[in-house]
C-alpha positions in Angstrom: 13.3 -3.4 -22.3 10.8 -5.4 -20.9 7.0 -4.6 -20.6 6.0 -3.6 -17.4 4.5 -6.0 -14.8 0.6 -5.7 -14.4 -1.4 -8.2 -12.5 -2.3 -10.0 -8.8 0.8 -9.9 -6.5 2.3 -10.0 -3.2 4.6 -7.5 -2.7 7.7 -7.0 0.0 8.8 -3.5 0.5 12.4 -3.1 1.9 12.2 -6.9 3.3 9.7 -5.4 6.5 6.3 -5.0 5.0 4.0 -7.3 2.9 1.0 -6.4 1.2 -0.9 -7.9 -1.5 -3.2 -6.7 -4.6 -3.1 -5.5 -7.8 0.3 -4.4 -9.1 0.6 -1.8 -11.9 3.5 0.5 -13.0 2.8 4.4 -13.3 5.2 7.8 -14.1 5.0 10.3 -10.9 7.3 12.6 -10.2 9.6 12.3 -13.1 9.9 8.3 -12.4 8.5 4.7 -12.6 6.7 3.8 -10.0 5.0 0.8 -8.5 1.3 1.2 -7.9 -0.2 -1.5 -5.6 -4.3 -1.4 -5.3 -5.2 -3.4 -2.4 -8.5 -5.1 -2.8 -10.9 -6.6 0.2 -13.0 -9.7 -0.7 -15.9 -7.8 -2.0 -15.2 -5.0 -3.9 -19.3 -3.4 -3.7 -18.5 -2.8 0.0 -14.6 -2.2 -0.1 -13.4 1.1 -2.2 -9.9 -0.5 -1.6 -6.7 1.6 -1.3 -4.1 2.4 -3.5 -0.4 3.3 -2.8 2.6 4.0 -4.8 5.9 3.2 -4.1 9.5 3.9 -5.5 11.1 1.3 -7.2 14.3 1.0 -4.8 12.0 0.1 -2.0 10.7 -3.0 -3.6 12.2 -6.4 -2.4 10.4 -8.7 -3.9 6.9 -9.2 -6.3 5.5 -12.4 -5.8 2.8 -12.8 -9.3 -0.3 -15.2 -7.8 -4.1 -15.5 -8.3 -6.4 -13.0 -7.8 -8.4 -15.0 -4.8 -4.9 -15.2 -3.2 -4.2 -11.4 -3.2 -7.7 -10.3 -2.4 -7.7 -12.9 0.9 -4.1 -11.6 1.7 -4.9 -7.7 0.8 -7.8 -7.5 3.2 -5.5 -9.2 6.1 -2.9 -7.3 5.4 -4.6 -4.2 4.4 -2.4 -0.8 5.3 -4.1 1.4 7.6 -3.9 5.2 7.3 -2.9 7.1 10.5 -5.0 10.1 11.2 -3.7 12.6 14.0 -7.0 12.6 15.8 -6.4 8.6 16.8 -3.1 9.4 18.0 -2.9 10.3 22.0 -1.5 13.7 22.2 1.8 14.1 24.1 1.9 17.4 25.1 5.7 18.0 25.5 5.7 16.9 21.9 2.7 18.5 20.2 2.4 22.4 19.8 -1.0 22.3 19.4 -1.9 20.3 22.7 -2.9 23.2 24.6 -5.6 24.0 22.0 -3.3 27.0 20.2 
């Protein structure tokens, strides 16, 4: 068995989503998972984002330099979705009437 990869990389997920950052392997939920730490250009003002992915969702990992990963990471950064950011649809949202 080879050593787990750890380093700066561009990660493609299911061939549809591309992210970049620092990649490492962690075990969670009884299985090995890819940990992706997405950093901006300046760590002092950017706390970064960490996401975990199962191995079967990883389509491609391309090792790269820290500079390239940070530049792409800042552009391709995943953004969390919060309920309050979405427009309410009373037909589909049981809490839309204030209950």
